[in-house]
One Martini backbone bead per residue (centre of mass of N, CA, C, O) as a GRO file, in nm:
protein
  246
    1MET     BB    1  -0.342   4.706  19.204
    2GLU     BB    2  -0.300   4.949  18.998
    3GLU     BB    3  -0.447   5.097  18.740
    4SER     BB    4  -0.180   5.138  18.558
    5GLU     BB    5  -0.119   4.803  18.591
    6THR     BB    6  -0.348   4.722  18.418
    7LEU     BB    7  -0.436   4.498  18.200
    8ASP     BB    8  -0.504   4.510  17.836
    9PHE     BB    9  -0.655   4.272  17.680
   10GLN     BB   10  -0.748   4.405  17.418
   11ALA     BB   11  -0.477   4.512  17.326
   12LEU     BB   12  -0.337   4.236  17.313
   13GLU     BB   13  -0.526   4.105  17.115
   14ARG     BB   14  -0.462   4.307  16.883
   15GLU     BB   15  -0.159   4.254  16.863
   16LEU     BB   16  -0.178   3.952  16.813
   17GLN     BB   17  -0.353   3.976  16.546
   18ILE     BB   18  -0.148   4.140  16.397
   19ALA     BB   19   0.092   3.933  16.414
   20LEU     BB   20  -0.064   3.706  16.264
   21THR     BB   21  -0.116   3.849  16.008
   22LEU     BB   22   0.180   3.919  15.930
   23ASP     BB   23   0.273   3.622  15.928
   24GLU     BB   24   0.092   3.525  15.713
   25LYS     BB   25   0.181   3.714  15.495
   26HIS     BB   26   0.473   3.626  15.486
   27LYS     BB   27   0.417   3.330  15.412
   28ARG     BB   28   0.251   3.380  15.147
   29GLU     BB   29   0.467   3.540  14.996
   30ASN     BB   30   0.690   3.333  15.014
   31ASP     BB   31   0.543   3.115  14.862
   32ALA     BB   32   0.502   3.288  14.601
   33LYS     BB   33   0.807   3.307  14.532
   34PHE     BB   34   0.866   3.007  14.497
   35ARG     BB   35   0.655   2.970  14.277
   36ALA     BB   36   0.769   3.169  14.067
   37ILE     BB   37   1.048   3.028  14.039
   38HIS     BB   38   0.927   2.748  13.948
   39GLN     BB   39   0.782   2.884  13.681
   40LYS     BB   40   0.965   3.075  13.531
   41VAL     BB   41   0.950   3.369  13.496
   42GLY     BB   42   1.009   3.643  13.265
   43SER     BB   43   0.983   3.862  13.508
   44TYR     BB   44   0.959   4.083  13.754
   45GLU     BB   45   0.658   4.159  13.718
   46GLU     BB   46   0.546   3.881  13.745
   47PHE     BB   47   0.662   3.826  14.021
   48ARG     BB   48   0.518   4.057  14.167
   49ASP     BB   49   0.220   3.977  14.088
   50ILE     BB   50   0.224   3.703  14.244
   51VAL     BB   51   0.276   3.828  14.524
   52LEU     BB   52   0.034   4.047  14.528
   53ALA     BB   53  -0.184   3.784  14.467
   54SER     BB   54  -0.167   3.583  14.723
   55HIS     BB   55  -0.455   3.650  14.854
   56LEU     BB   56  -0.593   3.514  14.644
   57LYS     BB   57  -0.885   3.316  14.560
   58PRO     BB   58  -1.038   3.073  14.433
   59LEU     BB   59  -1.312   2.965  14.307
   60GLU     BB   60  -1.595   2.809  14.396
   61MET     BB   61  -1.861   2.628  14.321
   62ARG     BB   62  -2.072   2.820  14.456
   63ASP     BB   63  -1.976   3.074  14.312
   64LYS     BB   64  -2.067   2.973  14.020
   65LEU     BB   65  -2.364   2.829  14.088
   66GLY     BB   66  -2.507   3.016  14.230
   67ALA     BB   67  -2.748   3.220  14.304
   68ARG     BB   68  -2.833   3.499  14.067
   69ASN     BB   69  -3.003   3.797  14.017
   70GLN     BB   70  -2.767   3.949  13.926
   71PRO     BB   71  -2.595   4.049  13.680
   72TRP     BB   72  -2.266   4.064  13.584
   73ASN     BB   73  -2.371   4.264  13.347
   74SER     BB   74  -2.578   4.542  13.362
   75CYS     BB   75  -2.500   4.684  13.074
   76ALA     BB   76  -2.595   4.450  12.933
   77GLY     BB   77  -2.776   4.324  12.694
   78VAL     BB   78  -2.957   4.164  12.470
   79THR     BB   79  -2.859   3.895  12.287
   80SER     BB   80  -2.800   3.726  12.024
   81ALA     BB   81  -2.723   3.431  11.882
   82LYS     BB   82  -2.482   3.534  11.730
   83ALA     BB   83  -2.341   3.699  11.967
   84SER     BB   84  -2.313   3.429  12.162
   85VAL     BB   85  -2.086   3.339  12.004
   86PRO     BB   86  -1.785   3.248  12.030
   87VAL     BB   87  -1.487   3.440  12.001
   88GLU     BB   88  -1.179   3.433  11.862
   89LEU     BB   89  -0.893   3.556  11.927
   90SER     BB   90  -0.625   3.691  11.821
   91LYS     BB   91  -0.328   3.533  11.832
   92HIS     BB   92  -0.180   3.791  11.730
   93THR     BB   93   0.004   4.059  11.768
   94ASP     BB   94   0.082   4.356  11.604
   95SER     BB   95   0.266   4.448  11.814
   96ARG     BB   96   0.564   4.513  11.929
   97PRO     BB   97   0.783   4.459  12.168
   98ARG     BB   98   0.948   4.679  12.419
   99THR     BB   99   0.948   4.488  12.662
  100SER     BB  100   0.998   4.227  12.866
  101ALA     BB  101   0.698   4.196  12.950
  102GLU     BB  102   0.584   4.191  12.663
  103PHE     BB  103   0.738   3.956  12.559
  104SER     BB  104   0.646   3.743  12.778
  105ARG     BB  105   0.352   3.763  12.700
  106ASP     BB  106   0.371   3.675  12.404
  107TRP     BB  107   0.549   3.416  12.437
  108ARG     BB  108   0.305   3.269  12.606
  109ARG     BB  109   0.029   3.351  12.445
  110TYR     BB  110   0.091   3.345  12.116
  111TYR     BB  111   0.358   3.150  12.132
  112CYS     BB  112   0.349   2.786  12.152
  113THR     BB  113   0.526   2.698  11.928
  114GLY     BB  114   0.826   2.646  11.803
  115PRO     BB  115   0.798   2.791  11.518
  116GLU     BB  116   0.678   3.048  11.634
  117LYS     BB  117   0.912   3.132  11.812
  118TYR     BB  118   1.124   3.136  11.580
  119ALA     BB  119   0.990   3.355  11.414
  120PHE     BB  120   0.977   3.569  11.628
  121LEU     BB  121   1.286   3.605  11.667
  122VAL     BB  122   1.363   3.664  11.365
  123THR     BB  123   1.169   3.908  11.326
  124LEU     BB  124   1.287   4.094  11.542
  125GLY     BB  125   1.583   4.066  11.607
  126ALA     BB  126   1.875   4.174  11.746
  127GLN     BB  127   1.827   4.486  11.825
  128LEU     BB  128   1.553   4.446  11.961
  129LEU     BB  129   1.633   4.240  12.173
  130GLU     BB  130   1.845   4.408  12.310
  131SER     BB  131   1.649   4.640  12.397
  132ILE     BB  132   1.451   4.459  12.568
  133PHE     BB  133   1.731   4.316  12.727
  134CYS     BB  134   1.922   4.546  12.861
  135ALA     BB  135   1.909   4.469  13.156
  136GLU     BB  136   1.778   4.165  13.111
  137ILE     BB  137   1.718   3.833  13.095
  138GLY     BB  138   1.486   3.638  13.152
  139PHE     BB  139   1.409   3.387  13.330
  140GLY     BB  140   1.494   3.116  13.106
  141LEU     BB  141   1.503   3.233  12.811
  142LEU     BB  142   1.780   3.161  12.698
  143GLY     BB  143   1.724   2.850  12.686
  144GLU     BB  144   1.481   2.874  12.492
  145PHE     BB  145   1.627   3.002  12.259
  146LEU     BB  146   1.830   2.770  12.203
  147VAL     BB  147   1.621   2.551  12.154
  148VAL     BB  148   1.456   2.675  11.923
  149LEU     BB  149   1.696   2.742  11.728
  150CYS     BB  150   1.785   2.453  11.709
  151ASN     BB  151   1.527   2.277  11.633
  152HIS     BB  152   1.455   2.529  11.386
  153PHE     BB  153   1.680   2.543  11.197
  154GLN     BB  154   1.777   2.767  10.931
  155PRO     BB  155   2.014   2.832  10.702
  156GLU     BB  156   1.911   3.119  10.607
  157ASP     BB  157   1.931   3.224  10.934
  158ALA     BB  158   2.219   3.232  11.036
  159GLN     BB  159   2.296   3.531  11.051
  160THR     BB  160   2.064   3.623  11.232
  161ILE     BB  161   2.138   3.436  11.477
  162TYR     BB  162   2.423   3.541  11.524
  163TRP     BB  163   2.322   3.831  11.599
  164ILE     BB  164   2.137   3.750  11.831
  165LEU     BB  165   2.363   3.622  12.010
  166LEU     BB  166   2.545   3.867  12.024
  167HIS     BB  167   2.341   4.078  12.145
  168LEU     BB  168   2.264   3.917  12.396
  169SER     BB  169   2.570   3.910  12.514
  170GLN     BB  170   2.537   4.250  12.567
  171THR     BB  171   2.386   4.227  12.803
  172GLN     BB  172   2.291   4.238  13.115
  173ARG     BB  173   2.364   3.974  13.305
  174PHE     BB  174   2.443   3.736  13.117
  175GLY     BB  175   2.602   3.541  13.302
  176LEU     BB  176   2.358   3.461  13.471
  177SER     BB  177   2.200   3.319  13.237
  178VAL     BB  178   2.418   3.107  13.193
  179ASP     BB  179   2.416   2.974  13.477
  180PHE     BB  180   2.092   2.870  13.428
  181LEU     BB  181   2.167   2.658  13.252
  182SER     BB  182   2.109   2.371  13.139
  183SER     BB  183   2.224   2.081  13.006
  184SER     BB  184   2.035   2.078  12.768
  185GLU     BB  185   2.072   2.368  12.677
  186ARG     BB  186   2.373   2.343  12.625
  187GLU     BB  187   2.355   2.136  12.407
  188LYS     BB  188   2.192   2.305  12.213
  189GLY     BB  189   2.389   2.540  12.192
  190GLN     BB  190   2.623   2.373  12.069
  191THR     BB  191   2.462   2.275  11.820
  192LEU     BB  192   2.414   2.553  11.704
  193PHE     BB  193   2.706   2.642  11.666
  194GLN     BB  194   2.776   2.411  11.470
  195MET     BB  195   2.573   2.497  11.246
  196LEU     BB  196   2.695   2.783  11.210
  197GLU     BB  197   2.978   2.692  11.124
  198GLN     BB  198   2.891   2.527  10.874
  199LYS     BB  199   2.755   2.773  10.732
  200LEU     BB  200   2.966   3.025  10.783
  201GLY     BB  201   3.240   2.839  10.719
  202VAL     BB  202   3.204   2.845  10.429
  203PRO     BB  203   3.349   2.905  10.153
  204LEU     BB  204   3.366   3.126   9.934
  205GLN     BB  205   3.264   3.195   9.627
  206GLN     BB  206   3.438   3.177   9.341
  207GLY     BB  207   3.505   3.387   9.096
  208SER     BB  208   3.554   3.511   8.822
  209GLU     BB  209   3.716   3.741   8.642
  210ALA     BB  210   3.470   3.907   8.571
  211ASP     BB  211   3.379   3.945   8.873
  212LEU     BB  212   3.636   4.103   8.978
  213GLY     BB  213   3.727   4.283   8.768
  214PRO     BB  214   3.974   4.476   8.624
  215THR     BB  215   4.175   4.453   8.905
  216GLY     BB  216   4.128   4.159   8.955
  217THR     BB  217   4.226   3.855   9.124
  218ALA     BB  218   4.247   3.532   9.225
  219GLN     BB  219   4.445   3.592   9.458
  220GLU     BB  220   4.298   3.818   9.594
  221ALA     BB  221   4.041   3.651   9.655
  222CYS     BB  222   4.179   3.438   9.827
  223VAL     BB  223   4.283   3.638  10.051
  224THR     BB  224   4.006   3.757  10.126
  225GLU     BB  225   3.864   3.489  10.194
  226GLU     BB  226   4.063   3.411  10.427
  227THR     BB  227   4.019   3.656  10.603
  228VAL     BB  228   3.725   3.626  10.656
  229ASN     BB  229   3.722   3.346  10.778
  230VAL     BB  230   3.902   3.408  11.015
  231GLN     BB  231   3.724   3.636  11.141
  232LEU     BB  232   3.476   3.455  11.179
  233MET     BB  233   3.599   3.241  11.363
  234LYS     BB  234   3.691   3.442  11.591
  235ALA     BB  235   3.402   3.536  11.652
  236MET     BB  236   3.280   3.260  11.716
  237GLN     BB  237   3.463   3.191  11.950
  238GLN     BB  238   3.405   3.443  12.127
  239LEU     BB  239   3.094   3.381  12.155
  240MET     BB  240   3.132   3.099  12.289
  241LYS     BB  241   3.270   3.221  12.542
  242SER     BB  242   3.020   3.379  12.642
  243TYR     BB  243   2.851   3.090  12.659
  244ARG     BB  244   3.056   2.853  12.753
  245PHE     BB  245   3.134   2.638  12.499
  246THR     BB  246   3.483   2.602  12.551
   0.00000   0.00000   0.00000
């Protein structure tokens, strides 16, 4: 065999090692993707972070308890007994989220109970929520919104909730979010719309002639009331079609 035809076993071994490494990386990242989908991450940024961190491994017992001569923080000085007491971080952030990633972070980290999540949504309001989710509503969030708003519905917030549902329906890829609603989430959504109809569909209180003004009449007030109610019901039905509850 000529020298040029001699196999370079070291080169073959390197190529094989590279191929095995790439195959392992592909399998690890693919498993991370399925794990992220199963966890129902709130945004693409969280999904990407889970995949990028798939190579990290948790600390083992010897890593935590092993002897260590060097302090973890060499810049930290000796602290007093008072300073060593754990301090609980503020539960809620002061700043409002501006992006889907920031919302998902606050939604998972700072607002853990149903009433807290409900107050968070109502406080942010319809226009800000539409701005946050202008590209798309994070995976699974729409169903969580419907469940929270239904379970903790307050009649005085009916109009605010209506506008929230309306503005969310105007975000991009909204139909895809509706497709991923579970059967229980759909039931909660239908119940929520029923409560909104009961609250917002109540006929307006008829005022006295003095309240109608010098040119108003009871007949004109009745016509105006009927017109408003008809328009409201049409808008509600159209919104329910967007959520595919009809």
